[in-house]
C-alpha positions, 0 to 999 in steps of 0.5 A, spaced: 499 500 500 502 506 497 504 511 503 500 517 504 506 522 505 508 528 501 514 529 498 520 531 502 522 537 498 515 540 500 516 538 507 523 541 507 520 548 504 514 548 509 519 547 515 523 552 512 518 557 511 514 556 518 521 557 521 522 563 518 515 565 517 517 568 511 517 565 504 522 570 502 527 568 507 526 560 506 527 561 499 534 564 500 536 559 505 534 553 500 537 557 494 530 557 490 526 563 488 520 565 492 515 563 487 518 556 487 517 556 495 510 559 494 508 553 489 511 548 493 507 550 499 501 551 495 502 544 492 503 541 500 496 545 502 492 542 496 495 535 497 493 535 505 487 539 503 489 544 509 491 551 509 498 551 513 499 559 512 495 565 513 496 570 507 495 577 509 497 582 504 505 581 503 506 577 510 505 570 511 503 567 518 502 560 520 495 558 521 493 554 527 494 547 523 500 550 520 503 551 527 502 544 529 504 541 523 510 545 523 513 542 530 511 535 527 515 536 521 521 539 524 522 533 529 521 528 523 526 531 519 531 532 524 530 524 526 531 523 518 537 527 518 540 524 524 539 517 522 542 519 515 548 522 518 549 516 523 549 511 517 554 515 513 558 516 519 558 508 520 558 506 513 552 501 516 556 498 521 555 498 529 550 503 531 548 509 535 544 509 541 540 515 544 540 515 551 536 520 556 540 521 562 540 525 568 545 530 568 549 529 575 549 522 573 552 523 566 557 528 568 559 525 575 559 517 574 557 515 566 561 519 562 568 518 566 567 511 564 565 511 557 572 511 555 572 504 557 566 502 553 568 506 547 575 502 547 571 495 547 566 497 542 568 503 537 563 501 533 557 504 537 556 511 538 552 513 545 548 520 544 546 523 551 541 528 552 539 530 559 532 528 561 530 528 568 523 526 568 520 520 565 517 520 558 513 515 553 519 512 549 514 511 543 514 519 543 521 520 543 527 517 539 531 514 545 533 507 546 534 507 553 534 512 559 537 513 566 532 513 571 532 516 578 526 514 582 522 507 583 523 501 578 516 503 575 516 505 567 510 504 563 511 499 557 519 499 559 524 494 563 528 497 569 534 494 571 537 496 578 544 500 578 545 502 585 542 506 590 544 513 592 548 514 599 548 521 601 554 524 605 556 530 608 563 533 605 567 540 606 574 542 605 579 540 610 580 547 612 573 547 615 575 542 620 581 545 623 586 540 623 581 534 625 580 528 620 573 527 623 568 531 627 562 529 631 555 530 629 554 535 634 560 539 632 557 539 625 550 542 627 554 548 629 557 549 622 554 552 616 550 547 612 549 548 605 542 545 602 540 543 595 534 547 593 529 541 591 531 537 598 530 542 603 529 536 609 535 532 607 539 535 613 534 534 618 534 526 615 541 526 616 541 528 623 536 523 625 540 518 622 546 520 626 542 519 632 540 527 633 532 528 633 529 535 632 535 539 630 533 545 626 537 544 620 534 549 615 538 555 616 544 556 611 545 557 603 541 554 598 543 552 591 539 549 585 544 544 583 549 539 586 555 542 582 554 548 585 554 545 592 560 542 591 564 548 589 561 552 595 564 546 599 570 546 596 571 554 597 569 553 605 563 556 605 560 550 609 558 543 609 554 540 603 550 534 603 551 530 596 550 523 593 557 520 594 558 518 587 558 525 585 564 527 589 568 521 588 574 525 585 574 530 589 574 526 595 580 522 592 584 528 590 583 531 598 579 537 595 573 535 600 573 530 606 567 526 609 567 529 616 562 524 619 561 517 617 554 517 617 550 516 611 543 518 609 540 512 604 535 515 599 529 510 598 530 511 591 535 508 586 538 509 579 535 504 574 537 503 567 530 503 563 529 501 556 522 499 552 520 492 551 521 492 543 528 494 544 530 487 547 532 485 540 537 491 539 544 488 539 547 495 540 543 496 546 544 489 549 552 490 549 551 497 552 546 494 558 551 488 559 557 493 560 553 498 564 551 492 569 558 490 570 560 498 571 554 498 576 556 492 580 563 494 580 561 501 583 556 497 588 562 493 591 567 498 592 563 503 596 
């Protein structure tokens, strides 16, 4: 059965004109005449039976239908271009995996390990895109995702990677020569907070055996990376996931002043849609990621 799809040249002309809101600028970008672009847009409108542009004197604006269709066409053309470039780059060998990742997880844990993956599997390219919230795989180009939360994702398989251990960290100078301090001493020090976790310090003090501590005071930062930098320059003590500061602890830029650990009820998971189970490239990545996560769990 023949597909009901307009010609690619018509879609490209429409997407370009929609992006510029101008037939003239679209013609310049496509190295065509303005009349050629006008004909292509008219041909597309006749084919679909829908008016995509409002023509008011010498100006054109997208109709309501045109606004919706332009977004859909833009995404579809991006995907076709991406897949074409990928195939050209790999000459049909290997593959590209699109991963949705949590930024902090990617920068602090995953990316430092990717050199090892690429050395083992040079034919597989990993494209990383920051996505913190769950989504429907059917509506995106992603092959898999790193998820922080509960092991529930509709229409997808989840694999446990590791839990989140939250530890206090500060610069060595803040301890004034000590290597460890008691939680009671830490209570009187400036506490740094992550904005999205306002109760973290209270929960940590409870783990340390100190209830009803007023731990709400102190500066707040939106990102863990901001907390780490603030702690490194001596602004206070920060509560951060241990994996996020492994390098800083190893280098001595930061120390853990108290051994108590706040374990989050949520964890990190690898998630991928059920229909991707047969993907060789994805399974290669999954096996590698499992091994890396197991090694990390055994060493923390």
